[in-house]
N, C-alpha and C positions, 0 to 999 in steps of 0.2 A: 743663389738660390735657389735651385735645386733641393740643394740639400740641408736647405733651412727651409724647404717645407716638410720634405720626407720626417724628419725631426722635429718638427709643431705639435704633429698627437701626442709622441710619448713622453711631453713633460704633462703634469697635470696643476703642478702648481704654477698658480701667477705669473710670477717674475721671470719661472723660464720664457715664459709664452712671449711676453711684452719683448726677453731678451733676443729669441729668437727673429721675433717682428721686426725688433730694430735692425737686425740682422739681414734679411728682406729689404727693408726699404733700404737699406744702403745699399745692397744690393744692385735692385732696383738702380738706384739712384747715378750711381757707377758706367752699369750697363747705356742707360740714353745720351752720352756724349758718342762713346765710339761709333753706335749708332747712328748718329746723326752723322759723321766723319766719313764709314762707311757708302750709305747713300750720299754723300757729294762724288765719295770718288768711281760709282759704279757709276751716274750719271751723268746726260749730256749739259751740260749746263742751259740750256734752253727748256729744258724738262724737269728738271731740279727741283722746281718751284711744284711740280703736280705730285712729284716719287714727294718731298717733305711732305705735302697735302697728305696722299692718301697712308703716309707711315702712323701719320697724327690723328685719322681717318679712323686705323684696327685700335693704335693702342686706344683712344677715346669710345672706341668699339667695344672691344676688352673687356673697357674698366663699368664701363654701360653693364654689358650683356654674365658676363663673369662673374659676382655673385647671386645674378639668378641663376645661373645655372650652377655653380656652384650646392645653394642652397637646397636646389631641387635633390640634386648630390649626397647631400647631408642628409637629407628624410629619408631617399630612396635606400640610398647603400650604406651608410652607418658613419659617424662623427669621421673619424679618419681617410675615411676612400678621397672627399675632395685635397688633402694635403697629399695626398698620399703619387695618386692621379698626377696631379700640376708636378708634384717631384719626381715624376717619371718624363712626365710628358716636356721638364725644361731640362732634364737629364738626358734625356737623348737628343733635344735639338745640339745639345751640348758637340754628340757625333752627327747631327746631320748637316750642318749649315756650315763646318768649313769640307764638306764631300761636296755643294751647292757651289759652295763659292771661290772654291780650288784657289788656287795660284794666287785671285782675287784679296783674299784674305791675309797673306802674306806679303801685300806689294810688287804681288805678281807685275800687277794691269797698272798702264800708267796712268795717272790724274788726267782728266781729258781738259783740263783747264790749262796741260804745259804743253809750250806749242812745239808741235808734232815734226820732224826732220823732211823736208818735201824731196821726195825722188823725181830725178831724170830721166 
């Protein structure tokens, strides 16, 4: 998705913009199921509903506020800036998320619903 945002302002033809927009939409559709799975893996069963609700709230808030901020950035700093800025943020998160999650990202943490060994 980050690359599609970076490339979008490079194309003036409508067909290219539609193609890159489609690529971005496919990236978003591909990213949502793993996000939900990661939330499930990182939360206890008793707080999982709250975690899903916070994720949905943040996603919805971003969908509501993002276009407003993007329009302001477009009007203030030019027509390529919102796309480049979004692409840079998404690519930076590509490096930041693995650092934040550490071993949890690659299956290092057990799922909270799995039975745990009882030590005596």
